[in-house]
Wavefront OBJ file of the C-alpha trace (Angstrom):
o trace
v -10.192 23.695 -19.327
v -11.037 21.626 -16.243
v -11.915 17.976 -16.735
v -14.194 16.511 -14.100
v -12.980 13.670 -11.942
v -15.726 11.745 -10.192
v -15.875 8.783 -7.862
v -17.064 5.442 -9.285
v -20.596 4.456 -8.303
v -19.973 0.714 -8.328
v -17.861 -1.365 -5.983
v -18.491 0.769 -2.913
v -19.601 -0.125 0.561
v -22.376 2.131 1.804
v -22.736 3.119 5.432
v -26.035 3.692 7.194
v -25.922 7.382 6.375
v -25.504 6.579 2.679
v -21.929 7.734 2.289
v -19.642 5.512 0.247
v -16.083 4.250 0.391
v -14.047 2.181 -1.992
v -14.072 -1.078 -0.028
v -16.762 -3.708 -0.530
v -15.300 -6.962 -1.787
v -16.122 -10.226 -0.015
v -13.617 -11.627 2.448
v -12.522 -8.197 3.669
v -14.569 -8.058 6.883
v -11.702 -6.589 8.914
v -10.926 -3.754 6.542
v -14.538 -3.277 5.511
v -15.512 -2.749 9.142
v -12.919 0.009 9.477
v -14.090 1.582 6.208
v -17.731 1.469 7.297
v -16.914 3.039 10.670
v -15.028 5.860 8.942
v -17.379 6.161 5.950
v -18.249 9.815 6.547
v -14.599 10.798 7.017
v -13.541 8.774 3.989
v -16.217 10.323 1.801
v -14.894 13.739 2.804
v -11.357 12.538 2.032
v -12.448 11.295 -1.386
v -13.940 14.709 -2.118
v -10.634 16.357 -1.231
v -8.791 13.884 -3.462
v -11.079 14.683 -6.399
v -10.863 18.452 -5.831
v -7.076 18.451 -5.567
v -6.707 16.342 -8.717
v -8.303 19.067 -10.829
v -6.101 21.058 -13.171
v -6.454 23.333 -16.188
v -4.037 20.955 -17.939
v -6.535 18.429 -19.293
v -4.278 15.372 -19.257
v -3.771 15.585 -15.485
v -7.427 15.120 -14.444
v -7.945 12.621 -17.272
v -5.192 10.394 -15.953
v -6.323 11.057 -12.384
v -9.861 9.982 -13.292
v -8.444 6.685 -14.508
v -6.737 6.170 -11.149
v -9.886 7.021 -9.209
v -11.969 4.649 -11.329
v -9.573 1.820 -10.487
v -10.603 2.185 -6.844
v -8.335 0.468 -4.338
v -8.468 -0.225 -0.639
v -7.559 3.333 0.414
v -5.920 1.679 3.419
v -3.268 4.309 4.057
v -5.660 7.273 4.355
v -8.007 5.079 6.399
v -5.139 4.524 8.839
v -4.601 8.276 9.212
v -8.304 8.812 9.861
v -8.448 5.892 12.298
v -5.358 6.943 14.242
v -6.679 10.483 14.632
v -10.041 9.193 15.873
v -8.397 6.682 18.220
v -6.470 9.574 19.745
v -9.665 11.519 20.332
v -9.717 13.918 17.389
v -13.292 15.064 16.759
v -12.687 18.040 14.457
v -12.770 20.313 17.478
v -10.570 22.805 15.613
v -13.100 22.934 12.747
v -10.375 22.304 10.164
v -10.983 18.666 9.194
v -7.219 18.195 9.449
v -7.459 14.409 9.535
v -9.267 14.420 6.174
v -6.750 16.741 4.516
v -3.733 14.795 5.772
v -5.349 11.487 4.801
v -5.721 12.832 1.254
v -2.065 13.905 1.345
v -1.055 10.370 2.337
v -3.060 8.952 -0.567
v -1.443 11.376 -3.019
v 2.026 10.287 -1.896
v 1.031 6.643 -2.286
v -0.570 7.149 -5.709
v 2.415 9.118 -6.970
v 4.724 6.244 -6.061
v 2.399 3.770 -7.802
v 2.547 5.811 -11.005
v 6.320 5.901 -10.877
v 6.639 2.237 -9.893
v 4.458 1.050 -12.769
v 6.732 2.891 -15.186
v 9.873 1.411 -13.629
v 8.356 -2.088 -13.551
v 6.710 -1.731 -16.991
v 3.467 -2.980 -15.411
v 0.460 -3.288 -17.698
v -2.214 -3.874 -15.050
v -3.137 -2.026 -11.875
v -6.124 -3.203 -9.781
v -7.462 -5.248 -12.666
v -7.397 -2.387 -15.178
v -4.795 -1.259 -17.662
v -2.167 0.735 -15.802
v -1.910 4.471 -16.394
v 1.387 4.090 -18.220
v -0.145 1.457 -20.510
v -2.853 3.941 -21.547
v -1.234 7.366 -21.300
v 2.431 6.480 -21.683
v 5.423 6.609 -19.388
v 6.103 10.340 -19.657
v 2.577 11.331 -18.655
v 2.567 8.874 -15.750
v 5.837 10.177 -14.328
v 4.788 13.809 -14.686
v 1.350 13.294 -13.135
v 3.063 11.427 -10.299
v 5.191 14.547 -9.810
v 2.002 16.655 -9.826
v 0.508 14.521 -7.056
v 3.665 14.861 -4.966
v 3.413 18.631 -5.438
v -0.232 18.577 -4.343
v 0.780 16.702 -1.203
v 3.325 19.421 -0.423
v 0.607 22.062 -0.809
v -1.632 20.229 1.667
v 1.226 19.916 4.170
v 2.084 23.594 3.839
v -1.540 24.594 4.446
v -1.732 22.352 7.513
v 1.431 24.031 8.853
v 2.389 21.279 11.303
v 6.167 20.863 11.299
v 5.732 17.474 12.996
v 3.518 16.132 10.211
v 5.733 17.682 7.533
v 8.726 15.914 9.067
v 6.894 12.583 9.292
v 5.582 12.544 5.725
v 8.647 14.071 4.074
v 10.864 11.479 5.775
v 8.498 8.715 4.683
v 8.590 9.988 1.079
v 12.385 9.860 1.091
v 12.314 6.354 2.574
v 9.854 5.224 -0.097
v 12.273 6.332 -2.794
v 15.189 4.657 -1.019
v 13.197 1.430 -0.746
v 12.475 1.391 -4.457
v 16.109 2.085 -5.313
v 17.232 -0.648 -2.910
v 14.779 -3.051 -4.540
v 16.313 -2.197 -7.916
v 19.807 -2.953 -6.599
v 18.720 -6.338 -5.194
v 16.813 -7.297 -8.331
v 18.192 -10.448 -9.998
v 20.504 -11.051 -7.026
v 19.887 -14.307 -5.150
v 22.641 -13.483 -2.682
v 20.239 -10.944 -1.176
v 19.717 -11.783 2.477
v 16.338 -11.986 4.170
v 17.341 -8.967 6.262
v 18.076 -6.963 3.118
v 14.733 -8.017 1.668
v 12.962 -6.886 4.841
v 14.730 -3.517 4.594
v 13.410 -3.176 1.046
v 9.810 -3.846 1.987
v 10.031 -1.552 4.999
v 11.190 1.221 2.681
v 8.801 0.653 -0.190
v 5.656 -0.077 1.864
v 5.826 -0.108 5.660
v 7.362 3.360 6.044
v 4.258 5.051 4.623
v 1.929 2.867 6.727
v 3.897 3.963 9.797
v 3.812 7.618 8.752
v 0.077 7.488 8.007
v -0.608 6.269 11.539
v 1.851 8.597 13.234
v 0.478 11.627 11.395
v -2.997 10.709 12.620
v -1.650 10.477 16.171
v -0.188 13.988 15.859
v -3.537 15.328 14.659
v -5.218 13.656 17.630
v -2.656 15.214 19.983
v -1.642 11.859 21.472
v 1.201 11.686 23.957
v 4.617 10.385 22.840
v 3.970 6.802 23.968
v 0.704 6.504 22.052
v 2.235 8.209 19.024
v 5.086 5.682 19.012
v 2.614 2.828 19.511
v 0.640 3.904 16.443
v 3.825 4.288 14.419
v 4.781 0.726 15.365
v 1.292 -0.514 14.541
v 1.537 1.001 11.065
v 5.086 -0.215 10.445
v 4.291 -3.805 11.394
v 0.991 -3.760 9.505
v 2.838 -2.534 6.420
v 5.424 -5.291 6.711
v 2.687 -7.918 6.972
v 0.829 -6.365 4.059
v 3.844 -6.414 1.724
v 4.847 -9.947 2.692
v 1.363 -11.118 1.763
v 1.545 -9.129 -1.492
v 4.761 -10.958 -2.347
v 3.175 -14.317 -1.514
v 0.107 -13.538 -3.626
v 2.299 -12.955 -6.666
v 2.937 -16.711 -6.647
v -0.315 -17.983 -5.150
v -3.266 -15.782 -6.109
v -6.117 -16.025 -8.542
v -5.228 -13.375 -11.145
v -8.866 -12.300 -11.558
v -9.082 -11.653 -7.815
v -5.585 -10.190 -7.458
v -6.166 -7.478 -10.045
v -2.720 -7.760 -11.612
v -0.788 -10.401 -13.468
v 0.309 -13.314 -11.292
v 4.043 -13.791 -11.695
v 4.884 -10.124 -12.271
v 7.632 -10.266 -9.643
v 8.978 -13.439 -11.211
v 9.124 -11.953 -14.714
v 10.827 -8.822 -13.382
v 13.427 -10.835 -11.475
v 12.425 -9.411 -8.097
v 13.965 -11.190 -5.157
v 11.163 -11.684 -2.639
v 10.797 -13.981 0.352
v 8.949 -16.737 -1.570
v 11.906 -16.942 -3.976
v 14.528 -16.748 -1.228
v 12.732 -19.474 0.749
v 12.367 -21.753 -2.290
v 15.997 -21.170 -3.274
v 17.261 -21.979 0.225
v 15.098 -25.094 0.621
v 15.578 -26.505 -2.877
v 18.134 -28.981 -4.162
v 20.933 -28.151 -6.583
v 18.672 -28.564 -9.603
v 16.263 -26.067 -8.066
v 19.044 -23.587 -7.415
v 20.285 -23.911 -10.999
v 16.738 -23.144 -12.150
v 16.416 -20.071 -9.928
v 19.804 -18.719 -10.971
v 18.846 -19.038 -14.632
v 15.421 -17.413 -14.382
v 16.179 -14.756 -11.734
v 19.865 -13.914 -11.947
v 20.393 -14.547 -15.667
v 16.857 -13.425 -16.676
v 16.611 -16.348 -19.077
v 12.922 -17.292 -18.975
v 10.715 -19.364 -21.221
v 6.884 -19.564 -21.177
v 7.141 -22.800 -19.178
v 9.252 -21.295 -16.428
v 6.480 -19.608 -14.411
v 4.581 -22.904 -13.906
v 7.914 -24.522 -12.997
v 8.596 -21.752 -10.500
v 5.131 -22.135 -8.979
v 5.752 -25.872 -8.565
v 9.036 -25.231 -6.769
v 7.438 -22.553 -4.587
v 4.699 -25.021 -3.576
v 7.049 -27.954 -3.028
v 9.305 -26.028 -0.657
v 6.441 -24.474 1.373
v 7.759 -21.031 0.445
v 4.284 -19.472 0.628
v 3.656 -20.893 4.100
v 7.046 -19.584 5.231
v 6.223 -16.123 3.876
v 2.760 -16.048 5.441
v 4.151 -17.194 8.786
v 6.540 -14.231 8.759
v 3.619 -11.956 7.819
v 1.629 -13.255 10.785
v 4.549 -12.424 13.089
v 4.391 -8.812 11.963
v 0.583 -8.715 12.173
v 0.836 -9.983 15.753
v 3.331 -7.207 16.571
v 0.924 -4.677 15.059
v -1.861 -5.916 17.346
v 0.461 -5.881 20.371
v 1.376 -2.255 19.666
v -2.196 -1.189 20.462
v -2.252 -2.846 23.884
v -1.915 0.469 25.722
v -5.049 1.989 24.198
v -8.394 1.771 25.965
v -10.843 -0.742 24.551
v -13.138 0.873 22.004
v -14.720 0.097 18.652
v -12.032 1.686 16.513
v -9.272 -0.157 18.374
v -11.115 -3.421 17.705
v -11.396 -2.516 14.034
v -7.678 -1.763 13.813
v -6.934 -5.132 15.415
v -9.248 -6.765 12.865
v -7.448 -4.913 10.051
v -4.146 -6.436 11.197
v -5.756 -9.885 11.039
v -7.174 -9.114 7.601
v -3.723 -8.134 6.316
v -2.634 -11.778 6.510
v -5.858 -13.469 5.408
v -6.616 -11.357 2.317
v -6.727 -12.735 -1.225
v -5.749 -9.545 -3.085
l 1 2 3 4 5 6 7 8 9 10 11 12 13 14 15 16 17 18 19 20 21 22 23 24 25 26 27 28 29 30 31 32 33 34 35 36 37 38 39 40 41 42 43 44 45 46 47 48 49 50 51 52 53 54 55 56 57 58 59 60 61 62 63 64 65 66 67 68 69 70 71 72 73 74 75 76 77 78 79 80 81 82 83 84 85 86 87 88 89 90 91 92 93 94 95 96 97 98 99 100 101 102 103 104 105 106 107 108 109 110 111 112 113 114 115 116 117 118 119 120 121 122 123 124 125 126 127 128 129 130 131 132 133 134 135 136 137 138 139 140 141 142 143 144 145 146 147 148 149 150 151 152 153 154 155 156 157 158 159 160 161 162 163 164 165 166 167 168 169 170 171 172 173 174 175 176 177 178 179 180 181 182 183 184 185 186 187 188 189 190 191 192 193 194 195 196 197 198 199 200 201 202 203 204 205 206 207 208 209 210 211 212 213 214 215 216 217 218 219 220 221 222 223 224 225 226 227 228 229 230 231 232 233 234 235 236 237 238 239 240 241 242 243 244 245 246 247 248 249 250 251 252 253 254 255 256 257 258 259 260 261 262 263 264 265 266 267 268 269 270 271 272 273 274 275 276 277 278 279 280 281 282 283 284 285 286 287 288 289 290 291 292 293 294 295 296 297 298 299 300 301 302 303 304 305 306 307 308 309 310 311 312 313 314 315 316 317 318 319 320 321 322 323 324 325 326 327 328 329 330 331 332 333 334 335 336 337 338 339 340 341 342 343 344 345 346 347 348 349 350 351 352 353 354 355 356
């Protein structure tokens, strides 16, 4: 029996032609502009996502419907669509390849989120109860596997060995990044370079692949393809650095997940590394107890936030994010001026200024 999955009617930006996308929150002008420009493509992508989430096994579309209802920025598929359009793709082959591959990118991303929430024991995702909190860990892992399998089916149908190589390599790197994060968890001897390797693996690699796959669809030359890969990689680095800063600085209602999740899980992120390096001996004793020894009391998160603020750890993290955002913008220098290039530049700026 098929269970219908439908797109939420609220929380969508609507383009002039009436098509909707999942991005409409205030303060997101850069990303919202890109979403509005690509509204028709993104609506088509959303339809593919819904269609490919269907299954005769009822639990799969039920859990998928929960994920769809949670919305999200859909940034990764937007990047695939944007890169293809920047490279001149106009569906001249009649196959809507950019839409199919964008959906594939989103399936890979969503599958990793399902698995990550199980590993991290997260209870919230985008302001709603996480899938594992509602359906359980086993269902979340298995539906994540289903979404990976769907992505393979899309890649096989597209039949581009280049795109298969790009997205399969990114999937392997995603897994490596998560494993590397697990090995650095609770370890304050982790270097900043090791931390940056983790966030490249867990986040930036798929951003890079999303952009490069779009460039392949648009039949860009090797220089433009590499430029878009670099744009995505640097954008992803900036995005994850800001995510890690927001875990210690955001409004929980705006962030859509519990503030301090990384702290409670003992994740070693740049805000912690910066505060640990800049603090005095009493600070370092505190961080070793709460991160390395995992001995935390209810008062420790406020104490951690105070130490983060006192050592300017958030400013340090955001400054590093801006460096990557600047590199992302520089990567597009070789492209002719056009509206979609401007929107991609604005998206890089948004990555650092966002609140969630």
